LOKOL-115780 format. One record per residue (C-alpha): y, z, x. Coordinates in nm, 4 decimals, always signed. Example, Ala and Ser with C-alpha at 12.3 -4.5 7.8 and 13.67 -1.06 7.14 Angstrom:
BEGIN
R         yy         zz         xx
R    -0.4500    +0.7800    +1.2300
R    -0.1060    +0.7140    +1.3670
end
This chain:
BEGIN
R         yy         zz         xx
R    +3.7956    +0.5291    +1.2935
R    +3.7114    +0.8143    +1.0547
R    +3.5129    +1.1051    +1.1974
R    +3.2097    +1.1569    +0.9714
R    +3.0585    +1.4442    +1.1717
R    +3.1245    +1.6793    +0.8771
R    +2.8542    +1.4986    +0.6753
R    +2.5860    +1.7103    +0.8428
R    +2.7185    +1.9955    +0.6265
R    +2.6242    +1.8157    +0.3045
R    +2.2503    +1.8966    +0.3364
R    +2.2971    +2.2122    +0.5470
R    +2.5003    +2.3999    +0.2846
R    +2.2200    +2.3905    +0.0212
R    +1.9745    +2.4965    +0.2927
R    +2.1899    +2.8008    +0.3739
R    +2.2149    +2.8821    +0.0021
R    +1.8358    +2.8634    -0.0246
R    +1.7905    +3.1084    +0.2635
R    +2.0515    +3.3508    +0.1294
R    +1.9404    +3.3480    -0.2336
R    +1.5736    +3.3420    -0.1371
R    +1.5959    +3.6433    +0.0944
R    +1.8573    +3.8550    -0.0783
R    +1.8743    +3.7270    -0.4382
R    +1.6506    +3.9987    -0.5799
R    +1.8911    +4.2642    -0.4503
R    +2.1819    +4.1286    -0.6580
R    +2.2490    +4.0633    -1.0225
R    +2.0929    +3.7307    -1.1240
R    +2.4293    +3.5675    -1.1889
R    +2.5301    +3.6139    -0.8232
R    +2.2522    +3.3816    -0.7064
R    +2.3609    +3.1245    -0.9626
R    +2.7230    +3.1446    -0.8529
R    +2.6350    +3.1165    -0.4832
R    +2.4003    +2.8225    -0.5348
R    +2.6475    +2.6403    -0.7593
R    +2.9428    +2.7077    -0.5274
R    +2.7497    +2.5750    -0.2294
R    +2.6479    +2.2638    -0.4198
R    +3.0100    +2.2151    -0.5335
R    +3.1151    +2.1902    -0.1684
R    +2.8402    +1.9354    -0.0937
R    +2.9404    +1.7462    -0.4112
R    +3.3034    +1.7201    -0.2975
R    +3.2069    +1.6227    +0.0581
R    +2.9750    +1.3498    -0.0761
R    +3.2525    +1.1992    -0.2870
R    +3.4983    +1.2209    +0.0042
R    +3.2426    +1.0421    +0.2214
R    +3.1936    +0.7694    -0.0420
R    +3.5689    +0.7198    -0.0711
R    +3.6172    +0.6955    +0.3048
R    +3.3168    +0.4698    +0.3550
R    +3.3743    +0.2218    +0.0718
R    +3.7480    +0.2241    +0.0129
R    +3.9517    +0.3875    +0.2910
R    +3.8594    +0.1225    +0.5461
R    +3.7710    -0.1960    +0.3559
R    +3.5541    -0.4298    +0.5584
R    +3.3689    -0.7515    +0.4970
R    +3.0561    -0.5961    +0.6423
R    +2.9831    -0.2271    +0.5860
R    +2.8828    -0.0676    +0.9145
R    +2.5848    +0.1559    +0.9797
R    +2.7277    +0.4835    +1.1074
R    +2.5260    +0.7614    +1.2724
R    +2.7671    +1.0551    +1.3128
R    +2.4903    +1.2964    +1.4174
R    +2.1556    +1.2331    +1.5849
R    +1.9656    +1.4961    +1.7847
R    +1.6378    +1.4434    +1.9710
R    +1.3604    +1.6546    +1.8191
R    +1.0322    +1.5245    +1.9649
R    +0.9670    +1.2743    +2.2436
R    +0.6266    +1.1056    +2.2763
R    +0.7254    +0.8314    +2.5193
R    +1.0510    +0.6896    +2.6530
R    +1.0785    +0.4693    +2.3453
R    +0.8786    +0.6548    +2.0769
R    +1.0930    +0.9523    +1.9803
R    +1.1771    +1.1436    +1.6647
R    +1.5388    +1.2340    +1.6013
R    +1.7002    +1.4447    +1.3320
R    +2.0266    +1.2933    +1.2234
R    +2.2576    +1.1510    +0.9607
R    +2.2705    +0.7795    +0.8792
R    +2.5509    +0.6408    +0.6648
R    +2.5264    +0.2950    +0.5147
R    +2.5852    +0.1605    +0.1613
R    +2.2596    +0.2837    +0.0088
R    +2.2551    +0.6272    +0.1738
R    +2.6145    +0.6920    +0.0661
R    +2.5272    +0.5756    -0.2867
R    +2.2321    +0.8178    -0.2996
R    +2.4524    +1.0988    -0.1635
R    +2.6718    +1.0589    -0.4695
R    +2.3744    +1.0417    -0.7074
R    +2.1888    +1.3453    -0.5686
R    +2.4919    +1.5763    -0.5402
R    +2.6275    +1.4738    -0.8824
R    +2.3058    +1.5335    -1.0736
R    +2.2207    +1.8490    -0.8802
R    +2.5682    +1.9932    -0.9365
R    +2.5512    +1.9218    -1.3101
R    +2.2053    +2.0820    -1.3285
R    +2.3303    +2.3907    -1.1430
R    +2.6096    +2.4351    -1.3977
R    +2.3858    +2.3582    -1.6963
R    +2.1219    +2.6086    -1.5832
R    +2.3662    +2.8974    -1.6212
R    +2.3260    +2.8601    -1.9960
R    +1.9751    +2.7211    -2.0247
R    +1.8059    +2.9672    -1.7886
R    +2.0106    +3.2719    -1.8893
R    +1.7893    +3.5771    -1.9228
R    +1.4842    +3.4045    -1.7705
R    +1.2682    +3.6118    -1.5398
R    +1.3054    +3.4671    -1.1904
R    +1.6610    +3.3364    -1.2424
R    +1.7382    +3.4002    -0.8722
R    +1.4180    +3.2289    -0.7633
R    +1.5060    +2.9278    -0.9778
R    +1.8413    +2.8786    -0.8053
R    +1.6807    +2.9253    -0.4633
R    +1.4307    +2.6495    -0.5438
R    +1.7095    +2.4230    -0.6733
R    +1.8908    +2.4623    -0.3400
R    +1.5718    +2.3920    -0.1456
R    +1.5054    +2.0769    -0.3448
R    +1.8617    +1.9517    -0.3029
R    +1.8504    +2.0141    +0.0727
R    +1.5190    +1.8261    +0.0953
R    +1.6438    +1.5297    -0.1041
R    +1.9678    +1.5023    +0.0929
R    +1.7750    +1.5206    +0.4207
R    +1.5535    +1.2371    +0.2972
R    +1.8510    +1.0227    +0.1964
R    +2.0374    +1.0697    +0.5253
R    +1.7352    +1.0205    +0.7546
R    +1.7972    +0.8032    +1.0600
R    +1.4290    +0.7243    +1.1068
R    +1.1170    +0.6911    +0.8966
R    +0.9482    +1.0019    +1.0371
R    +1.2479    +1.2209    +0.9537
R    +1.2302    +1.0718    +0.6055
R    +0.8596    +1.1611    +0.5887
R    +0.9266    +1.5244    +0.6847
R    +1.1832    +1.5653    +0.4087
R    +0.9642    +1.3562    +0.1789
R    +0.6958    +1.6247    +0.2071
R    +0.9522    +1.9026    +0.1657
R    +1.0687    +1.7352    -0.1572
R    +0.7069    +1.7415    -0.2750
R    +0.6704    +2.1101    -0.1916
R    +0.9952    +2.2080    -0.3642
R    +0.9069    +2.0028    -0.6732
R    +0.5717    +2.1860    -0.6850
R    +0.7603    +2.5170    -0.6894
R    +0.9985    +2.4016    -0.9634
R    +0.7338    +2.2432    -1.1890
R    +0.5257    +2.5603    -1.1614
R    +0.8261    +2.7899    -1.2125
R    +0.6594    +2.9422    -1.5211
R    +0.3635    +3.0512    -1.3076
R    +0.2172    +3.2686    -1.5841
R    +0.1764    +2.9595    -1.8038
R    -0.1577    +2.7837    -1.7286
R    -0.0311    +2.4386    -1.8292
R    +0.2653    +2.4681    -1.5897
R    +0.0380    +2.5737    -1.3032
R    -0.1989    +2.2845    -1.3771
R    +0.0932    +2.0384    -1.3916
R    +0.2310    +2.1630    -1.0586
R    -0.1075    +2.1253    -0.8922
R    -0.1567    +1.7810    -1.0443
R    +0.1821    +1.6605    -0.9177
R    +0.1170    +1.8051    -0.5737
R    -0.2328    +1.6555    -0.5361
R    -0.1436    +1.3065    -0.6637
R    +0.1684    +1.2777    -0.4495
R    -0.0125    +1.4192    -0.1433
R    -0.2811    +1.1543    -0.1862
R    -0.0125    +0.8854    -0.1965
R    +0.1701    +1.0423    +0.0975
R    -0.1445    +1.0168    +0.3090
R    -0.1139    +0.6407    +0.2719
R    +0.2555    +0.6662    +0.3604
R    +0.1726    +0.8594    +0.6796
R    -0.0961    +0.6110    +0.7863
R    +0.1500    +0.3269    +0.7243
R    +0.4128    +0.5003    +0.9399
R    +0.1614    +0.5532    +1.2218
R    +0.0496    +0.1897    +1.2096
R    +0.4063    +0.0631    +1.2080
R    +0.5263    +0.2922    +1.4871
R    +0.2185    +0.2271    +1.7042
R    +0.3056    -0.1420    +1.7302
R    +0.6860    -0.1314    +1.7098
R    +0.7145    +0.1711    +1.9436
R    +0.9944    +0.3171    +1.7335
R    +1.0649    +0.5152    +1.4171
R    +1.4352    +0.4248    +1.3948
R    +1.5566    +0.2406    +1.0860
R    +1.8266    +0.0730    +1.2940
R    +1.5596    -0.1133    +1.4922
R    +1.2884    -0.1567    +1.2282
R    +1.5166    -0.2986    +0.9588
R    +1.7074    -0.5354    +1.1853
R    +1.6007    -0.8882    +1.0798
R    +1.6479    -1.0073    +1.4385
R    +1.4535    -0.7227    +1.5990
R    +1.1814    -0.8129    +1.8493
R    +1.0026    -0.4815    +1.7894
R    +0.7385    -0.6566    +1.5767
R    +0.6172    -0.8847    +1.8547
R    +0.3071    -0.6733    +1.9186
R    +0.1924    -0.6699    +1.5574
R    +0.2516    -1.0306    +1.4514
R    -0.0686    -1.2282    +1.4312
R    -0.2990    -0.9259    +1.4003
R    -0.5089    -0.9372    +1.0840
R    -0.7543    -0.7127    +0.9039
R    -0.9591    -0.8048    +0.5950
R    -0.7511    -1.1133    +0.5228
R    -0.4100    -0.9479    +0.5546
R    -0.1904    -0.8959    +0.8557
R    -0.1874    -0.5446    +0.9988
R    +0.1856    -0.5314    +0.9233
R    +0.1155    -0.6154    +0.5577
R    -0.1372    -0.3317    +0.5403
R    +0.1168    -0.0956    +0.6961
R    +0.3827    -0.1940    +0.4417
R    +0.1365    -0.1659    +0.1518
R    +0.0502    +0.1868    +0.2663
R    +0.4180    +0.2751    +0.2966
R    +0.4665    +0.1452    -0.0580
R    +0.1727    +0.3651    -0.1631
R    +0.3891    +0.6657    -0.0723
R    +0.6769    +0.5162    -0.2698
R    +0.4508    +0.4479    -0.5689
R    +0.3286    +0.8076    -0.5696
R    +0.6735    +0.9620    -0.5538
R    +0.8180    +0.7171    -0.8075
R    +0.5103    +0.7471    -1.0327
R    +0.4168    +0.3796    -1.0370
R    +0.0904    +0.2771    -1.2031
R    -0.1791    +0.3929    -1.1316
R    -0.0239    +0.6985    -0.9614
R    +0.1929    +0.7780    -1.2635
R    -0.0238    +1.0478    -1.4205
R    +0.1597    +1.3464    -1.2709
R    +0.5052    +1.2722    -1.4137
R    +0.4510    +1.3311    -1.7898
R    +0.2693    +1.6591    -1.7201
R    +0.5548    +1.7677    -1.4925
R    +0.7592    +1.8181    -1.8103
R    +0.5987    +2.1652    -1.8192
R    +0.8758    +2.2790    -1.5837
R    +1.2129    +2.3951    -1.7196
R    +1.4149    +2.1110    -1.8733
R    +1.6889    +2.1242    -1.6041
R    +1.4102    +2.0598    -1.3525
R    +1.3056    +1.7540    -1.5538
R    +1.6610    +1.6243    -1.5375
R    +1.6981    +1.6889    -1.1642
R    +1.3589    +1.5897    -1.0255
R    +1.1884    +1.3658    -1.2757
R    +1.4799    +1.1670    -1.4097
R    +1.7400    +1.1052    -1.1444
R    +1.6540    +1.2118    -0.7907
R    +1.2961    +1.2709    -0.6745
R    +1.1431    +0.9803    -0.8648
R    +1.3942    +0.7343    -0.7212
R    +1.2939    +0.8320    -0.3660
R    +1.0293    +0.5597    -0.3787
R    +1.2879    +0.3006    -0.4829
R    +1.5124    +0.4200    -0.2008
R    +1.2259    +0.3861    +0.0497
R    +1.1544    +0.0266    -0.0554
R    +1.5273    -0.0518    -0.0436
R    +1.5569    +0.1057    +0.3019
R    +1.2645    -0.1029    +0.4298
R    +1.3689    -0.4138    +0.2343
R    +1.4426    -0.6361    +0.5384
R    +1.0889    -0.5734    +0.6672
R    +0.9376    -0.6526    +0.3276
R    +1.1491    -0.9641    +0.2745
R    +1.1367    -1.1251    +0.6190
R    +0.7950    -1.0150    +0.7450
R    +0.5707    -0.9341    +0.4453
R    +0.7064    -1.1270    +0.1420
R    +0.3637    -1.1134    -0.0250
R    +0.3862    -0.7320    -0.0332
R    +0.7361    -0.7521    -0.1819
R    +0.6026    -0.9740    -0.4615
R    +0.3191    -0.7242    -0.5155
R    +0.5803    -0.4474    -0.5508
R    +0.7581    -0.6543    -0.8151
R    +0.4389    -0.7000    -1.0179
R    +0.3488    -0.3303    -0.9952
R    +0.6996    -0.2462    -1.1183
R    +0.6808    -0.5004    -1.4008
R    +0.3446    -0.3766    -1.5271
R    +0.4544    -0.0117    -1.5042
R    +0.7734    -0.0777    -1.7000
R    +0.5918    -0.2469    -1.9897
R    +0.2921    -0.0111    -1.9851
R    +0.5108    +0.3019    -1.9970
R    +0.7402    +0.1614    -2.2671
R    +0.4414    +0.0994    -2.4960
R    +0.3221    +0.4590    -2.4509
R    +0.6728    +0.5989    -2.5068
R    +0.6818    +0.4407    -2.8542
R    +0.3859    +0.6553    -2.9688
R    +0.4764    +1.0003    -2.8319
R    +0.6195    +1.2879    -3.0390
R    +0.7104    +1.5371    -2.7659
R    +1.0707    +1.4418    -2.6866
R    +1.0369    +1.5266    -2.3166
R    +0.7264    +1.3097    -2.2859
R    +0.9087    +1.0180    -2.4482
R    +1.1775    +1.0571    -2.1836
R    +0.9161    +1.0960    -1.9098
R    +0.7540    +0.7631    -1.9963
R    +1.0997    +0.6150    -2.0285
R    +1.1623    +0.7198    -1.6684
R    +0.8421    +0.5446    -1.5584
R    +0.9590    +0.2301    -1.7346
R    +1.3073    +0.2371    -1.5845
R    +1.1787    +0.3006    -1.2317
R    +0.9598    -0.0050    -1.2883
R    +1.2770    -0.2014    -1.3665
R    +1.4247    -0.0989    -1.0310
R    +1.1091    -0.2038    -0.8455
R    +1.1194    -0.5408    -1.0213
R    +1.4786    -0.5874    -0.9046
R    +1.3745    -0.5288    -0.5453
R    +1.0555    -0.7308    -0.5812
R    +1.2286    -1.0504    -0.6991
R    +1.5315    -1.0210    -0.4718
R    +1.6211    -1.2473    -0.1849
R    +1.8510    -1.1420    +0.0970
R    +2.1724    -1.3364    +0.1440
R    +2.4828    -1.3210    -0.0744
R    +2.4277    -1.3831    -0.4453
R    +2.0564    -1.4304    -0.3710
R    +2.0446    -1.0542    -0.3169
R    +2.1287    -0.9928    -0.6827
R    +1.7929    -0.8258    -0.7528
R    +1.8378    -0.5803    -0.4643
R    +2.1872    -0.4929    -0.5783
R    +2.0767    -0.4750    -0.9429
R    +1.7867    -0.2438    -0.8600
R    +2.0126    -0.0006    -0.6746
R    +2.2856    -0.0353    -0.9367
R    +2.0277    +0.0588    -1.2011
R    +1.9211    +0.3530    -0.9866
R    +2.2842    +0.4716    -0.9998
R    +2.3443    +0.4162    -1.3711
R    +1.9983    +0.5392    -1.4725
R    +2.0592    +0.8660    -1.2883
R    +2.3574    +0.9342    -1.5123
R    +2.2199    +0.8414    -1.8527
R    +1.8656    +0.9702    -1.7953
R    +1.9913    +1.3074    -1.6672
R    +2.2122    +1.3143    -1.9774
R    +1.9118    +1.2422    -2.2013
R    +1.7079    +1.5199    -2.0431
R    +1.9911    +1.7728    -2.0522
R    +2.0608    +1.6704    -2.4110
R    +1.6915    +1.7258    -2.4879
R    +1.7207    +2.0677    -2.3255
R    +2.0179    +2.1485    -2.5468
R    +1.8130    +2.0478    -2.8529
R    +1.5075    +2.2475    -2.7434
R    +1.7353    +2.5440    -2.6742
R    +1.8555    +2.5220    -3.0365
R    +1.5287    +2.4616    -3.2262
R    +1.2765    +2.6182    -2.9809
R    +1.0413    +2.3213    -3.0009
R    +0.9754    +1.9959    -2.8153
R    +0.8276    +1.8113    -3.1125
R    +1.0173    +1.5556    -3.3226
R    +0.8510    +1.6866    -3.6384
R    +1.0416    +2.0140    -3.5934
R    +1.3788    +1.8374    -3.5729
R    +1.6087    +1.6451    -3.8001
R    +1.9688    +1.6382    -3.9153
R    +2.0895    +1.8009    -3.5941
R    +2.4079    +1.5900    -3.5870
R    +2.5520    +1.8382    -3.8406
R    +2.4789    +2.1400    -3.6231
R    +2.5255    +1.9992    -3.2726
R    +2.8058    +1.7402    -3.2791
R    +2.8776    +1.7328    -2.9043
R    +2.5099    +1.7038    -2.8123
R    +2.4759    +1.4331    -3.0781
R    +2.7606    +1.2173    -2.9427
R    +2.6596    +1.2548    -2.5778
R    +2.2947    +1.1767    -2.6589
R    +2.4052    +0.8668    -2.8504
R    +2.6074    +0.7499    -2.5486
R    +2.3001    +0.7866    -2.3264
R    +2.0810    +0.6056    -2.5819
R    +2.3257    +0.3126    -2.5961
R    +2.3429    +0.3039    -2.2170
R    +1.9661    +0.2874    -2.1645
R    +1.9426    +0.0244    -2.4399
R    +2.1735    -0.2036    -2.2421
R    +2.4493    -0.2206    -2.5042
R    +2.7899    -0.3194    -2.3592
R    +3.0147    -0.1719    -2.2349
R    +2.7845    +0.1183    -2.1443
R    +2.6491    +0.1471    -1.7900
R    +2.2916    +0.0355    -1.8490
R    +2.4047    -0.3066    -1.9731
R    +2.5478    -0.4097    -1.6371
R    +2.2603    -0.2950    -1.4162
R    +1.9718    -0.4065    -1.6405
R    +2.1376    -0.7433    -1.6986
R    +2.1500    -0.8113    -1.3241
R    +1.7802    -0.7263    -1.2800
R    +1.6837    -0.9520    -1.5703
R    +1.9087    -1.2301    -1.4338
R    +1.7489    -1.2016    -1.0886
R    +1.4007    -1.2129    -1.2436
R    +1.5006    -1.5224    -1.4454
R    +1.6030    -1.6977    -1.1240
R    +1.2968    -1.6115    -0.9175
R    +0.9994    -1.5121    -1.1368
R    +0.9719    -1.6140    -1.5001
R    +0.6693    -1.3906    -1.5682
R    +0.8589    -1.0795    -1.4591
R    +1.1639    -1.2033    -1.6510
R    +0.9715    -1.2127    -1.9790
R    +0.8047    -0.8809    -1.9020
R    +1.1392    -0.7081    -1.8520
R    +1.2988    -0.8922    -2.1427
R    +1.0296    -0.7602    -2.3787
R    +1.0525    -0.4153    -2.2203
R    +1.4269    -0.4121    -2.2874
R    +1.3583    -0.4462    -2.6610
R    +1.0902    -0.1781    -2.6552
R    +1.3273    +0.0538    -2.4654
R    +1.6006    +0.0360    -2.7272
R    +1.3379    +0.0870    -2.9997
R    +1.1729    +0.3995    -2.8588
R    +1.4990    +0.5652    -2.7548
R    +1.6529    +0.5144    -3.1007
R    +1.3277    +0.6219    -3.2636
R    +1.3874    +0.9438    -3.0736
R    +1.7576    +0.9542    -3.1659
R    +1.7083    +0.8978    -3.5397
R    +1.4209    +1.1468    -3.5641
R    +1.6291    +1.4166    -3.3948
R    +1.9710    +1.3661    -3.5490
R    +1.9263    +1.1738    -3.8771
R    +1.5829    +1.2464    -4.0204
R    +1.5425    +1.4929    -4.3042
R    +1.6073    +1.8529    -4.2020
R    +1.2891    +2.0535    -4.1573
R    +1.2853    +2.4177    -4.2656
R    +1.4547    +2.5847    -3.9679
R    +1.3630    +2.9486    -3.9199
R    +1.7062    +3.0009    -3.7696
R    +2.0045    +2.7732    -3.8224
R    +2.0554    +2.5575    -3.5086
R    +2.3874    +2.5823    -3.3284
R    +2.5698    +2.3997    -3.0526
R    +2.4935    +2.4955    -2.6928
R    +2.7336    +2.7142    -2.4904
R    +3.0160    +2.5553    -2.2944
R    +2.8417    +2.5802    -1.9567
R    +2.5733    +2.3504    -2.0987
R    +2.8149    +2.1159    -2.2741
R    +3.0411    +2.0474    -1.9736
R    +2.7618    +1.8658    -1.7804
R    +2.6747    +1.6707    -2.0973
R    +3.0341    +1.5549    -2.1389
R    +3.0702    +1.4657    -1.7690
R    +2.7460    +1.2649    -1.7682
R    +2.8394    +1.0972    -2.0976
R    +3.1603    +0.9718    -1.9389
R    +2.9646    +0.8545    -1.6346
R    +2.7113    +0.6789    -1.8612
R    +2.9928    +0.5075    -2.0451
R    +3.1956    +0.3904    -1.7453
R    +2.9642    +0.3779    -1.4394
R    +2.8914    +0.0135    -1.5160
R    +3.2450    -0.0751    -1.4097
R    +3.1833    +0.0417    -1.0523
R    +3.2045    -0.2786    -0.8401
R    +2.8514    -0.2363    -0.7116
R    +2.8223    -0.6043    -0.6171
R    +3.0915    -0.5382    -0.3567
R    +2.9394    -0.2126    -0.2342
R    +2.5618    -0.2507    -0.2097
R    +2.3919    -0.5774    -0.1194
R    +2.0830    -0.6667    +0.0773
R    +2.2824    -0.7857    +0.3776
R    +2.5587    -0.5206    +0.3367
R    +2.8162    -0.7865    +0.2505
R    +3.0291    -0.8035    -0.0657
R    +2.9216    -1.0896    -0.2877
R    +3.0183    -1.2775    -0.5989
R    +2.7791    -1.2337    -0.8915
R    +2.6921    -1.5466    -1.0872
R    +2.4576    -1.5237    -1.3846
R    +2.3864    -1.7427    -1.6842
R    +2.5937    -1.6345    -1.9845
R    +2.2916    -1.6729    -2.2143
R    +2.0924    -1.4065    -2.0284
R    +2.3245    -1.1121    -2.1087
R    +2.3677    -1.2456    -2.4648
R    +1.9943    -1.2510    -2.5295
R    +1.9534    -0.9201    -2.3456
R    +2.2041    -0.7554    -2.5806
R    +2.0450    -0.9272    -2.8801
R    +1.6987    -0.7900    -2.8011
R    +1.8494    -0.4430    -2.7481
R    +2.0297    -0.4547    -3.0823
R    +1.7094    -0.5762    -3.2483
R    +1.5221    -0.2713    -3.1184
R    +1.7958    -0.0417    -3.2513
R    +1.7936    -0.2093    -3.5941
R    +1.4155    -0.1816    -3.6239
R    +1.4312    +0.1885    -3.5290
R    +1.7126    +0.2395    -3.7844
R    +1.5020    +0.0832    -4.0611
R    +1.1908    +0.2822    -3.9750
R    +1.3293    +0.6250    -3.8851
R    +1.6830    +0.6850    -4.0153
R    +1.5431    +0.7917    -4.3511
R    +1.2017    +0.9294    -4.4277
R    +0.9486    +0.6623    -4.5328
R    +0.5830    +0.5725    -4.4782
R    +0.6413    +0.2364    -4.3045
R    +0.5839    +0.3764    -3.9504
R    +0.2463    +0.5158    -4.0578
R    +0.1457    +0.1817    -4.2094
R    +0.2490    -0.0053    -3.8938
R    +0.0606    +0.2437    -3.6742
R    -0.2544    +0.2070    -3.8833
R    -0.2251    -0.1717    -3.8727
R    -0.2482    -0.1612    -3.4929
R    -0.5679    +0.0427    -3.5238
R    -0.7405    +0.1173    -3.1952
R    -0.4515    -0.0122    -2.9844
R    -0.2162    +0.2490    -3.1303
R    -0.4758    +0.5187    -3.0665
R    -0.5132    +0.4050    -2.7067
R    -0.1358    +0.4038    -2.6561
R    -0.0996    +0.7472    -2.8170
R    -0.3663    +0.8800    -2.5790
R    -0.1899    +0.7090    -2.2854
R    -0.4712    +0.4514    -2.2580
R    -0.7025    +0.7340    -2.1476
R    -0.5931    +0.6995    -1.7848
R    -0.6034    +1.0776    -1.7383
R    -0.9535    +1.0894    -1.8832
R    -1.0636    +0.8132    -1.6466
R    -0.9285    +1.0091    -1.3495
R    -1.1032    +1.3246    -1.4723
R    -1.4297    +1.1356    -1.5150
R    -1.4059    +0.9886    -1.1647
R    -1.3116    +1.3196    -1.0034
R    -1.5388    +1.5571    -1.1982
R    -1.8418    +1.3452    -1.2830
R    -1.8552    +1.1129    -0.9829
R    -1.6773    +1.2837    -0.6925
R    -1.7447    +1.6512    -0.7747
R    -2.0833    +1.6305    -0.9508
R    -2.2189    +1.3070    -0.8076
R    -2.1025    +1.3417    -0.4462
R    -1.9601    +1.6848    -0.3679
R    -2.2306    +1.8881    -0.5431
R    -2.5267    +1.7108    -0.3699
R    -2.3436    +1.7333    -0.0367
R    -2.2846    +2.1050    -0.0956
R    -2.6549    +2.1514    -0.1869
R    -2.7623    +1.9659    +0.1295
R    -2.5233    +2.1735    +0.3397
R    -2.6321    +2.5015    +0.1833
R    -3.0086    +2.4446    +0.1677
R    -3.0849    +2.1987    +0.4487
R    -2.8194    +2.2540    +0.7156
R    -2.7655    +2.6250    +0.6502
R    -3.1373    +2.6688    +0.5722
R    -3.2376    +2.5140    +0.9042
R    -2.9990    +2.7367    +1.1003
R    -3.1097    +3.0465    +0.9071
R    -3.4743    +2.9479    +0.9679
R    -3.4074    +2.9181    +1.3427
R    -3.2565    +3.2652    +1.3352
R    -3.5482    +3.4151    +1.1411
R    -3.8060    +3.2479    +1.3674
R    -3.6284    +3.3854    +1.6731
R    -3.6374    +3.7345    +1.5254
R    -4.0118    +3.7115    +1.4460
R    -4.0937    +3.5936    +1.7981
R    -3.8764    +3.8712    +1.9380
R    -4.0668    +4.1303    +1.7350
R    -4.3979    +3.9934    +1.8577
R    -4.3080    +4.0065    +2.2274
R    -4.0774    +4.3066    +2.2337
R    -4.3759    +4.5262    +2.3408
R    -4.3807    +4.3444    +2.6743
R    -4.0558    +4.5227    +2.7662
R    -4.1579    +4.8788    +2.6815
R    -4.0243    +5.0350    +3.0043
R    -4.3668    +5.1841    +3.1012
R    -4.4515    +5.1368    +3.4733
R    -4.8264    +5.1424    +3.4146
R    -4.8006    +4.8578    +3.1609
R    -4.5905    +4.6465    +3.3969
R    -4.8438    +4.7112    +3.6831
R    -5.1327    +4.6175    +3.4550
R    -4.9606    +4.2923    +3.3476
R    -4.8766    +4.2096    +3.7096
R    -5.2312    +4.2681    +3.8343
R    -5.3823    +4.0851    +3.5363
R    -5.1529    +3.7927    +3.5965
R    -5.2365    +3.7828    +3.9647
R    -5.6108    +3.7897    +3.8928
R    -5.5730    +3.5148    +3.6337
R    -5.3778    +3.3041    +3.8826
R    -5.6418    +3.3494    +4.1547
R    -5.9255    +3.2696    +3.9131
R    -5.7433    +2.9550    +3.8061
R    -5.7093    +2.8397    +4.1664
R    -6.0765    +2.9095    +4.2356
R    -6.1753    +2.7172    +3.9248
R    -5.9878    +2.4048    +4.0280
R    -6.0411    +2.4133    +4.4059
R    -6.3568    +2.6159    +4.4546
end
């Protein structure tokens, strides 16, 4: 039996790097903080891959075991309700270890070039280490409350990274928006955890996710407003997942989060933080499937709507990072659909496996797209497509790697996205035809908007560049090349043997027509984008005008942000908060101030009675005595 006790070092090393660079970074040259942070992450990266090799390949087994190499008691409420801090290794946690350390390591290397000369370079690397530590702690959590603690720490560190340019008002606003929206969602997550733990008397995943567990005896049969209490708890837990993974209608923070540095977009909002919600649903999948299947179906529909909704918006955007942001929303929706339509045993768990497989492949090609976008922005000093064109001549490596990522997300074989998206679509075809058609259409829209982006950047007519663009430095190109290789070949990882709903290897059977039509719709999207955008023409403008108001709505993101602003400012702030504040200030405070003023007036009126003069006291005493006697005589005489 392999000793996995070393795995506790994987999250601890980034934490140590955060403390060191955070406390002492300003005393060194900026590059020292970058070297320390990157070196620490390199060790975690190697340990994660060693762990994956040992777990999946060194000891092949028909059933992958759940291993807890470290688990320390932190808080004890009762004999059974306790919170531990530990490390849990199973197929999905090991998979996420690889994803998080790979993307974070590539971002650390890339940032040497992209962030060179930036004020706060040391602070940036400290925040990167903090985020990586938080995400790894979340992934390795042995219980749902440990996950929640790191979940909140991920939110705090993302707030710091999004608002890195703190002198830029839009970045500050985006950081606050992300923090508030995700905190609102996390309140639901916390209430769901408390409900679940109150009845099950445990936080441990080992007990909660065991299909044969009797921990749910106390909650079965309890209902509230037409749903079981357990269903409400799982809906609230999904609320936390929807906030972190930016599912509709809690998606509004993600596009604005592009105000952070582009490496932050690649790390947090493309490959790691936003998949935390998918990971949470996958971790709790046995509970959803066996005990609240109606909530699992709801998750599938939310994912399906989000994927289509975001893809439509992505087709109308001109800021390249916002196109990729809405693309992320759409792809996360794909993963949720995979989980939502999945069953549990053997090949029936294809959706579960496909969702997690897509999480893995998407991490590679979406991080590549964002880092490629950063390379482009670094060269032309603009985010807008109108300021780009013909860059294939100036940036050949960025061009090829970006093309690989575009083919991967479009689901073109043999690139990675083909294998994972095909399995989600196949699972949807088997279990939910509505979601199948939704994702099938979304697949075509995806290839269209990503190649619209590609052709506008690399093939459109050159604008008048103030300064001739040039290829990025080698420390930015190495991560692009590595991720391009991963995007090209990650689809060949035997994920169906590594990650399944019941942790058993399985044979994948899918209709041959499904991948054929899936590829056909992807190619169709590419061809349409080639016709419209490879060379300058007025066809796109004519098509946009033909859609009229719908195009305007899509361009303005269906005014969801404006609706939220109206509800918060006009209704909550002006309609509720302002009258409540007036009542508090004028009625409640006014009453208390009035009591105080009345007391003072009375005190002034009677203060003469305590003058300290003996004669006055004697007079009052005698007068009182006489009045008392006269009163008695009046009543009894």
